[in-house]
N, C-alpha and C positions, 0 to 999 in steps of 0.2 A: 306302339301306335305313333304315327306321325302327328306332329302338332300343327294346328292351324296358325298361319302367319299372315296377318292382314297386310303387312308391308309387301311381302312376297306376292300375295294375291293381287294387290294393286299393280305391282310391276308386271306381272303376267298379263293382266287385262290391258294395261297401257301399251305394252309391246304389241299385243294383238290388234289394238285399235290403230296403231301406227302402220300396220300392214293391211288393214281391212280394205277391200273384201278378200284379199288373198289369205292363204293359210300358211302356217309354219309346219314343216314336216314333223319335228319332234322337240323343239326348243333346245336341242343339245348345243347349238352354237351360241347361245345367249349367256350373259354373265351369270345368271342364276341357274344354269344348266347342271352344275354339280352340287347344288343345294340338296341335302338329304330329305328335306321336307317338300321338294318340288312336286312330286307326283301326287302326294296326298292332297295338296292344295289345289292342283289342277283337277283332280277327281271331284273335290268339294265344289269347285266353281262349275264343273260340268253338271253335277247333280242339282245345282241351283239354276241351271239353264242359261248361264252367262257365257259359256263357251261350248263348243262342240268339237268332237274328235272321235277317233277310232281307238278303242281299247286294244292294246297289244297283250297277248297272252303267250309268252315264251316260257317254256318249261325251265325252271331253275332261275329265271330272271325276275327282278322286281317289276311291279306294275308300271306301265308307261302308256302313253298315247301318242298317236301320230295324226297328222292333218288337222291340227288345232286351228280353230277359227272362232272369232268373237261372234256371238249371236246378236240379233237386234236387241234382245233384252240386255245383253252385256253393254252394248253401246248406250242404251237408255240409262242404265245404271251409272255409267261413267259420267254422262252428261248431267244427271241429277236434276232434270228439268221436267219430269213427268212423261217424257218420251212422246211417242206418237199418240198415245191415249189422251194426253193433254191437248194436242192439236185437234184431235177428233172432237173433244169436248167443246173447244172454242168454236169450231166450225158448225157445231150443232146448235149453238145458242143464238 
């Protein structure tokens, strides 16, 4: 089982924020691209709705994803300011 790595997760999210709204094809050109825990952490972030991508299922190959993009929830998570819901709440008062 791959282990969760919060530092790696933050690096992935920060990288995707830096290219938002574009997407990255597969993260292979990034400094963390050869980390054995990369794809487990990417999948974890996807399952939490912080990024989106297309699962690749290649026979005999480990799990990977392509077309990775930060979601609005991922942006709000990084900003840690309550996101658009906080603005909606302010506007409704």
